[in-house]
C-alpha positions as CSV (number, residue, x, y, z in Angstrom):
1,M,24.0,-4.9,-8.5
2,Q,23.5,-8.5,-8.4
3,R,20.6,-9.9,-6.2
4,R,23.1,-11.9,-3.9
5,S,25.2,-8.7,-3.4
6,F,22.3,-6.5,-2.9
7,L,20.7,-8.6,-0.1
8,K,24.1,-9.2,1.5
9,A,24.8,-5.3,1.8
10,A,21.2,-4.9,2.9
11,L,21.4,-7.4,5.8
12,A,24.8,-6.2,6.7
13,G,23.5,-2.8,7.3
14,T,26.0,-1.1,4.9
15,V,25.4,2.1,2.9
16,I,25.2,1.6,-0.8
17,R,25.8,4.4,-3.2
18,G,23.2,4.7,-6.0
19,A,23.5,6.6,-9.3
20,S,22.6,10.0,-7.4
21,A,24.7,11.5,-4.8
22,Q,22.2,10.7,-2.1
23,A,23.2,7.6,0.2
24,V,20.7,4.7,-0.3
25,P,19.2,4.1,3.2
26,I,19.5,0.5,4.6
27,W,17.0,-0.5,7.1
28,P,17.3,-2.8,9.9
29,N,15.5,-5.5,8.2
30,P,14.4,-6.7,4.6
31,V,11.5,-4.4,3.4
32,L,8.5,-5.5,1.4
33,D,6.8,-2.8,-0.6
34,T,3.2,-4.1,-1.0
35,H,1.9,-1.0,-3.1
36,L,4.4,-0.6,-6.1
37,H,2.7,0.1,-9.3
38,L,4.0,-1.6,-12.5
39,R,5.9,1.1,-14.7
40,A,6.2,1.2,-18.4
41,D,10.1,0.9,-18.2
42,P,10.9,-2.8,-17.2
43,D,13.9,-1.6,-14.9
44,A,11.9,1.4,-13.3
45,C,10.3,-0.7,-10.4
46,F,13.7,-2.2,-9.3
47,T,15.4,1.1,-9.8
48,H,13.1,2.7,-7.2
49,M,13.6,-0.2,-4.7
50,L,17.3,0.2,-5.0
51,G,17.1,3.8,-4.3
52,C,15.1,3.7,-1.2
53,G,16.4,0.4,0.1
54,V,13.4,-1.8,-0.4
55,T,14.3,-5.4,-0.8
56,H,11.0,-7.0,-2.2
57,A,7.7,-5.7,-3.7
58,V,4.3,-6.8,-4.9
59,L,3.7,-5.3,-8.3
60,L,0.4,-3.9,-8.6
61,T,-0.7,-5.2,-12.0
62,R,-3.7,-4.5,-14.2
63,A,-4.9,-7.8,-15.8
64,S,-4.0,-6.3,-19.3
65,D,-0.4,-6.0,-18.0
66,E,0.3,-9.4,-16.5
67,D,2.8,-10.4,-19.2
68,K,5.0,-7.3,-18.2
69,A,4.9,-8.3,-14.6
70,K,5.7,-11.8,-15.4
71,A,8.7,-10.6,-17.4
72,E,9.8,-8.4,-14.4
73,M,9.7,-11.2,-12.1
74,E,11.5,-13.5,-14.3
75,K,14.2,-11.0,-14.9
76,R,14.8,-10.5,-11.0
77,P,13.6,-13.7,-9.4
78,G,13.1,-13.7,-5.7
79,H,12.4,-9.9,-5.5
80,F,8.8,-9.7,-6.9
81,A,5.3,-11.2,-6.6
82,R,2.4,-9.5,-8.4
83,S,-1.3,-8.6,-7.9
84,V,-4.2,-8.5,-10.4
85,A,-6.6,-5.6,-10.9
86,A,-9.7,-5.3,-12.9
87,D,-13.0,-3.4,-13.1
88,P,-15.4,-5.3,-10.9
89,A,-18.3,-4.0,-13.0
90,A,-16.8,-5.4,-16.2
91,P,-18.8,-8.4,-17.6
92,N,-15.9,-10.9,-17.2
93,A,-14.3,-9.6,-14.1
94,S,-14.9,-12.7,-12.0
95,E,-13.1,-15.0,-14.6
96,T,-10.4,-12.5,-15.0
97,F,-9.8,-12.5,-11.1
98,R,-10.0,-16.2,-11.0
99,K,-7.6,-16.9,-13.8
100,A,-5.0,-14.5,-12.7
101,I,-4.9,-16.1,-9.2
102,A,-4.8,-19.5,-10.7
103,D,-1.8,-18.1,-12.5
104,G,0.1,-16.8,-9.7
105,A,-1.5,-13.5,-8.6
106,V,-1.0,-13.1,-4.8
107,S,-3.5,-10.5,-4.2
108,M,-6.5,-8.6,-5.8
109,G,-6.0,-4.8,-6.2
110,E,-5.4,-2.1,-5.9
111,L,-9.2,-1.7,-6.7
112,K,-9.9,2.0,-7.5
113,Y,-13.2,2.2,-9.1
114,H,-16.3,4.4,-8.9
115,L,-18.3,1.7,-6.9
116,A,-20.0,1.6,-3.6
117,L,-18.2,-0.6,-1.0
118,D,-21.6,-2.5,-0.6
119,S,-22.5,-2.8,-4.3
120,R,-23.3,-6.1,-5.8
121,E,-20.1,-5.8,-8.1
122,M,-17.9,-5.4,-5.1
123,R,-19.6,-8.1,-3.0
124,R,-18.6,-10.5,-6.0
125,V,-14.9,-9.6,-5.5
126,Y,-15.1,-10.1,-1.8
127,E,-16.4,-13.7,-2.4
128,I,-13.5,-14.5,-4.8
129,A,-10.9,-13.1,-2.4
130,A,-12.2,-15.5,0.4
131,E,-12.6,-18.5,-2.1
132,R,-9.1,-18.1,-3.3
133,Q,-7.6,-16.9,0.0
134,V,-5.9,-13.8,-1.3
135,P,-6.0,-10.3,0.3
136,L,-7.9,-7.4,-1.3
137,M,-6.6,-3.9,-1.4
138,M,-8.9,-1.0,-2.1
139,H,-8.6,2.7,-2.5
140,I,-11.2,4.6,-0.5
141,Q,-11.3,8.2,-1.2
142,T,-14.2,10.7,-1.7
143,F,-12.5,14.2,-1.7
144,P,-11.3,15.0,-5.2
145,H,-7.5,15.4,-6.0
146,F,-8.4,17.6,-8.9
147,P,-11.6,19.3,-10.3
148,G,-14.2,16.5,-11.4
149,E,-12.5,13.4,-10.0
150,L,-15.3,11.1,-9.0
151,P,-15.1,9.4,-5.4
152,Y,-13.8,5.6,-5.3
153,N,-15.4,2.9,-3.0
154,T,-18.0,5.0,-1.5
155,G,-19.9,4.2,1.7
156,Y,-17.2,3.8,4.3
157,E,-19.3,4.6,7.1
158,R,-21.0,1.3,6.5
159,F,-17.9,-0.8,5.9
160,D,-18.2,-2.4,9.2
161,Q,-21.3,-4.3,7.9
162,I,-19.0,-5.7,5.0
163,L,-16.3,-6.6,7.3
164,Q,-18.8,-8.8,9.4
165,A,-20.5,-10.2,6.2
166,Y,-17.2,-11.4,4.9
167,P,-15.2,-12.6,7.8
168,K,-13.0,-14.9,5.5
169,T,-12.1,-12.1,3.2
170,N,-8.9,-10.3,4.4
171,F,-9.3,-6.5,3.4
172,I,-6.5,-4.0,3.1
173,G,-7.7,-0.3,3.4
174,H,-5.9,2.4,1.5
175,G,-6.5,6.0,0.5
176,D,-7.5,9.4,1.8
177,L,-10.7,8.8,3.5
178,F,-9.4,5.5,5.1
179,W,-6.6,7.1,6.6
180,A,-8.6,10.3,7.5
181,H,-10.8,8.0,9.7
182,I,-8.1,7.3,12.2
183,S,-9.7,10.5,13.9
184,A,-13.3,10.7,15.2
185,Q,-13.2,14.4,13.5
186,V,-13.0,14.1,9.6
187,P,-13.1,17.2,7.6
188,S,-15.2,17.4,4.5
189,D,-13.2,20.1,2.6
190,R,-9.9,18.2,2.3
191,G,-8.4,14.7,1.8
192,Y,-5.6,14.9,4.1
193,P,-6.5,16.3,7.6
194,A,-3.7,18.2,9.8
195,G,-3.3,18.4,13.4
196,P,-4.1,16.4,16.4
197,V,-5.9,13.2,16.0
198,Q,-9.2,12.9,17.8
199,R,-9.5,9.5,19.3
200,G,-12.5,7.1,18.3
201,G,-12.0,7.1,14.5
202,L,-13.8,4.5,12.5
203,T,-10.4,3.1,11.0
204,D,-8.9,2.9,14.4
205,R,-11.8,1.1,15.9
206,W,-12.3,-1.4,13.1
207,L,-8.6,-2.3,12.9
208,S,-9.1,-3.4,16.6
209,D,-12.5,-4.8,16.2
210,F,-12.1,-6.9,13.0
211,A,-9.4,-9.6,12.5
212,N,-9.9,-9.3,8.6
213,L,-9.1,-5.6,8.3
214,Y,-5.6,-4.4,7.6
215,A,-4.1,-1.0,6.7
216,D,-2.0,-0.2,3.8
217,M,0.6,2.7,4.8
218,S,1.4,3.8,1.3
219,A,1.2,7.3,-0.4
220,N,0.8,10.7,1.0
221,S,-2.5,9.5,2.8
222,G,-0.6,6.9,5.0
223,N,2.4,9.2,5.5
224,N,0.0,12.2,6.5
225,A,-1.9,10.1,8.9
226,L,1.4,9.0,10.7
227,S,3.1,12.5,10.6
228,R,0.2,14.7,11.7
229,D,0.2,13.7,15.3
230,P,3.4,11.8,16.5
231,D,2.2,11.2,20.1
232,F,-0.9,9.5,18.6
233,S,1.1,7.6,15.9
234,R,3.4,6.2,18.4
235,D,0.6,4.3,20.3
236,F,-1.3,3.5,17.0
237,L,1.8,1.7,15.6
238,V,2.1,-0.4,18.8
239,R,-1.7,-0.9,19.2
240,H,-2.0,-2.1,15.5
241,Q,1.4,-3.6,15.0
242,A,-0.1,-6.8,13.6
243,K,-2.5,-5.0,11.1
244,L,-0.2,-2.5,9.5
245,I,1.5,-3.1,6.1
246,F,4.0,-1.1,4.5
247,G,3.6,0.4,1.0
248,S,5.0,3.1,-1.2
249,D,2.6,4.1,-3.8
250,C,5.4,6.4,-4.8
251,S,5.8,7.8,-8.6
252,C,9.3,9.2,-8.1
253,T,11.8,7.6,-10.5
254,D,14.8,6.7,-8.5
255,G,13.9,6.2,-4.8
256,N,15.2,9.8,-4.0
257,G,12.4,11.9,-5.1
258,A,13.5,12.6,-8.8
259,G,10.9,12.9,-11.7
260,V,7.2,13.6,-11.2
261,S,6.3,13.0,-7.6
262,Q,2.5,13.4,-6.5
263,N,1.5,14.2,-10.0
264,N,-2.1,15.4,-10.3
265,N,-2.6,15.8,-6.4
266,P,-2.0,19.4,-5.6
267,E,-3.0,18.6,-1.8
268,A,0.1,16.4,-1.5
269,S,2.6,18.8,-2.6
270,R,4.3,18.6,0.8
271,L,6.1,15.4,-0.5
272,A,6.7,16.8,-4.0
273,G,10.4,16.0,-4.9
274,K,10.7,13.4,-1.9
275,C,10.4,9.6,-2.3
276,V,7.2,8.5,-0.3
277,A,8.9,5.2,0.6
278,R,12.0,6.8,2.1
279,E,9.7,9.3,4.0
280,T,7.3,6.8,5.4
281,L,10.1,4.2,6.4
282,A,12.1,6.8,8.1
283,L,9.1,8.2,10.0
284,A,8.1,4.7,11.0
285,K,11.5,3.9,12.2
286,R,11.5,7.0,14.4
287,L,8.1,6.4,15.8
288,T,8.5,2.9,17.0
289,T,10.8,0.1,18.0
290,P,12.8,-2.2,15.8
291,E,10.6,-5.0,16.6
292,V,7.4,-3.1,15.5
293,F,9.3,-1.8,12.5
294,R,10.1,-5.1,11.3
295,K,6.6,-6.2,11.7
296,I,4.9,-3.5,9.8
297,T,7.7,-3.4,7.0
298,W,8.2,-7.2,6.4
299,E,6.5,-9.8,8.8
300,N,2.8,-8.7,8.3
301,G,3.2,-8.3,4.6
302,T,4.8,-11.7,4.0
303,R,2.2,-13.2,6.2
304,V,-0.8,-11.8,4.8
305,F,0.2,-11.9,1.1
306,K,1.7,-15.4,1.8
307,I,5.0,-14.7,-0.2
308,F,8.7,-14.8,0.3
């Protein structure tokens, strides 16, 4: 499908039939996926977008894969932007980040490394994000998805000190622990809490208290946070409507849930065989108004990432 035809159909609200028998959902506005990992197959990212009704995406790109992301962007102009990710502890990390941003990367991330949030290495990254005026997406997780997995971006209970120390850095939180902390009660024996949310959680408070903190709604973690307590979520979406940013972080192949989904994450089996993007978009649409839906699926992302 040509880009013009795709966008015309999306904006008209018609239903497109994809390769599968399942109808492709059309949402009431263009949708930006800010958490689409670059895939080995050069057509795979766009196939996923077409399947779940996403119109634009930020390709999360390791520095070593920049040429692949550029090729994807050139093949389908107007649909993609790209990020840059590199290990902050690498000797040349600062140079890698600055060079990629100068060459067109619109964000830094996803940063998913075994470092403390207040470490010297991460502080250098925060300074670059402020200097270059690009947002920084971080995966915050402590509970292992599989035996032996180490935690990522530790020390979240002290993260407010970082938010205060780097007011010019736009942080985008993501991951199990980040989303578990919408509740004041966070269990230590699982990554995805179930049941009612106890008000007063760190993430909920900090989204209100700090202008430079945003939330990435992607993956099972974001979906679980919104689905566990619908009454809380309806208020949460309205209260933080300017701070929530849609992303998928979905590994299905076609935007319908085919292929390997939620691989290597047994605790997320509830979304196995489903497209995370479809599920979260449908959930958000049910829980809030068209105006708020547009903000969290389009306006906030384009504003924070300064794209499209």
